[in-house]
C-alpha positions as CSV (number, residue, x, y, z in Angstrom):
1,M,-7.6,-4.3,-24.1
2,S,-7.7,-1.7,-21.4
3,P,-10.8,0.2,-20.4
4,V,-11.2,3.7,-21.8
5,S,-9.2,6.3,-20.0
6,L,-10.2,9.9,-20.0
7,V,-7.5,12.6,-19.7
8,H,-7.3,16.3,-20.4
9,T,-4.8,17.5,-23.0
10,W,-2.6,18.9,-20.3
11,Q,-2.3,15.5,-18.7
12,L,-1.0,13.8,-21.8
13,P,2.7,13.1,-21.5
14,E,4.7,13.7,-24.7
15,P,5.1,10.0,-25.6
16,T,1.3,9.6,-25.4
17,R,0.8,12.7,-27.5
18,A,3.2,11.3,-30.1
19,A,1.3,8.0,-30.0
20,V,-2.0,9.7,-30.5
21,R,-0.7,11.7,-33.5
22,D,0.8,8.5,-35.0
23,L,-2.5,6.7,-34.6
24,L,-4.4,9.6,-36.3
25,D,-1.9,9.9,-39.1
26,G,-2.2,6.2,-39.8
27,A,-6.0,6.1,-39.5
28,F,-6.5,9.0,-41.9
29,D,-3.9,7.8,-44.4
30,G,-1.8,10.9,-44.1
31,G,-4.8,13.2,-44.4
32,F,-4.7,14.4,-40.8
33,S,-3.2,17.9,-40.9
34,D,-1.5,20.0,-38.3
35,E,-4.7,22.1,-38.1
36,D,-6.7,18.9,-37.5
37,W,-4.3,18.0,-34.7
38,A,-4.7,21.5,-33.2
39,H,-8.5,21.0,-33.3
40,A,-8.2,17.8,-31.2
41,L,-6.3,19.5,-28.4
42,G,-7.5,21.5,-25.4
43,G,-10.2,19.1,-24.2
44,V,-10.8,15.6,-22.9
45,H,-9.3,12.6,-24.7
46,A,-10.6,9.1,-24.6
47,L,-7.8,6.5,-25.0
48,V,-7.9,2.7,-25.4
49,R,-4.7,0.6,-25.3
50,D,-4.0,-3.0,-26.1
51,G,-1.0,-3.7,-23.9
52,D,1.3,-0.8,-24.5
53,A,-0.1,0.1,-27.9
54,L,-2.6,2.9,-28.3
55,V,-5.4,1.5,-30.5
56,G,-8.3,4.0,-30.1
57,H,-8.6,7.8,-29.6
58,G,-11.2,10.5,-29.7
59,S,-11.5,13.9,-28.0
60,V,-14.2,16.4,-27.0
61,V,-13.3,20.1,-27.2
62,R,-15.5,23.1,-26.2
63,R,-16.8,25.2,-29.0
64,E,-19.2,28.1,-28.9
65,M,-22.0,28.0,-31.5
66,L,-25.0,30.2,-32.2
67,H,-28.4,28.5,-32.3
68,G,-31.9,29.8,-31.7
69,G,-30.6,33.3,-31.1
70,R,-28.2,32.3,-28.3
71,S,-24.6,31.3,-27.8
72,V,-24.4,27.6,-26.9
73,R,-21.6,25.7,-25.3
74,V,-21.1,22.6,-27.4
75,G,-18.9,19.5,-26.9
76,Y,-17.4,19.0,-30.3
77,V,-16.0,15.5,-31.1
78,E,-12.7,15.4,-32.9
79,A,-10.0,13.0,-34.0
80,V,-11.9,9.7,-33.6
81,A,-9.7,6.8,-34.8
82,V,-9.1,3.1,-34.3
83,R,-6.0,1.3,-35.4
84,A,-6.8,-0.8,-38.4
85,S,-5.9,-4.0,-36.7
86,H,-8.5,-3.3,-34.0
87,R,-11.5,-2.2,-36.0
88,R,-14.8,-3.9,-35.6
89,R,-13.9,-5.0,-32.1
90,G,-15.8,-2.4,-30.1
91,V,-13.0,0.0,-29.7
92,G,-14.7,2.9,-31.5
93,G,-17.9,2.3,-29.6
94,A,-16.0,2.4,-26.3
95,V,-14.3,5.6,-27.3
96,M,-17.5,7.2,-28.4
97,G,-19.4,6.0,-25.3
98,A,-16.9,7.7,-23.0
99,L,-17.0,10.9,-25.1
100,E,-20.8,10.9,-25.1
101,D,-20.7,10.8,-21.3
102,V,-18.5,13.9,-21.3
103,V,-20.9,15.7,-23.7
104,R,-24.0,14.8,-21.6
105,G,-22.3,15.8,-18.4
106,G,-21.0,19.2,-19.5
107,Y,-22.6,20.6,-22.7
108,A,-25.9,21.7,-24.1
109,F,-25.3,19.2,-26.9
110,G,-22.6,17.4,-28.8
111,A,-21.7,18.0,-32.4
112,L,-19.3,16.5,-35.0
113,S,-18.7,16.5,-38.7
114,A,-19.1,12.9,-40.0
115,S,-17.4,11.4,-43.1
116,E,-19.7,9.4,-45.3
117,D,-18.2,6.2,-43.9
118,G,-18.9,7.4,-40.3
119,V,-22.5,8.3,-40.8
120,P,-24.0,4.8,-40.1
121,F,-21.7,4.5,-37.0
122,Y,-22.8,7.8,-35.5
123,A,-26.5,7.5,-36.5
124,G,-26.5,4.1,-34.9
125,R,-25.3,5.6,-31.6
126,G,-28.2,8.1,-31.5
127,W,-26.5,11.1,-33.1
128,L,-28.9,13.1,-35.2
129,R,-28.2,14.6,-38.6
130,W,-28.5,18.4,-38.6
131,R,-31.4,19.3,-41.0
132,G,-31.0,23.1,-40.9
133,R,-28.4,25.4,-42.5
134,T,-24.8,25.6,-41.3
135,F,-22.7,28.7,-41.0
136,A,-19.3,29.8,-39.6
137,M,-18.3,33.0,-37.8
138,T,-15.2,34.1,-39.7
139,P,-12.9,37.1,-39.4
140,G,-14.9,38.5,-42.4
141,G,-18.3,37.9,-40.8
142,V,-20.8,35.0,-40.8
143,V,-20.5,32.8,-43.9
144,R,-22.7,30.0,-45.1
145,T,-21.1,26.5,-45.1
146,E,-23.6,24.8,-47.3
147,E,-21.2,22.0,-48.2
148,E,-21.3,20.9,-44.5
149,D,-25.1,20.8,-44.2
150,D,-25.4,17.0,-44.6
151,G,-22.4,16.1,-42.5
152,V,-23.0,17.7,-39.2
153,F,-24.5,15.5,-36.5
154,V,-25.6,16.4,-33.0
155,L,-26.1,14.5,-29.8
156,P,-28.8,16.1,-27.5
157,A,-27.6,16.5,-24.0
158,G,-29.6,19.2,-22.2
159,G,-32.6,19.0,-24.5
160,V,-33.1,18.5,-28.3
161,P,-32.0,21.5,-30.3
162,D,-34.1,22.6,-33.3
163,L,-32.6,20.4,-35.9
164,R,-34.1,22.4,-38.7
165,G,-32.8,25.7,-37.4
166,D,-29.5,27.5,-38.3
167,L,-26.3,26.4,-36.6
168,T,-23.2,28.7,-36.6
169,C,-19.9,27.5,-35.4
170,D,-17.0,29.5,-34.1
171,W,-14.0,30.3,-36.2
172,R,-10.8,28.2,-36.3
173,D,-8.1,27.7,-38.8
174,G,-8.5,24.8,-41.3
175,D,-11.8,23.0,-41.5
176,V,-14.3,25.0,-39.4
177,W,-16.6,22.0,-39.0
């Protein structure tokens, strides 16, 4: 397998973009929407190949969140996936290691929304479960996102945020977290 390569969305040639989307569609069993795809774009992508085949992907995009009475620049992890044939071989850890370096180098902290299956993976890497309330800034105002409270994880980068405080994410179409 290749080492992880980091590239910005604008540097992804169309065949690579298509390979990433194909990987994500397969990894999420068809549950990866066009909105999910849009959320993964505009930031830094971590790519792992086995020969010519793309076998691992994840991205970090910039989001603005409100926490502790201030606007905070957050590196939000999106679209982490490993081809089924390459799982449990360190690909996911390599992708996340590269993305965590990006977060630590450029953001106040990292954040992501973990599936139940992903919780042990992220927690084992030092990601911390958000213990406070979650909200979203929407076109209609700030709304509570109580259903997300147990699924948001953060990675301290420039200090540890108050994990019991409120965290409000910026608006986007589709899943806000």
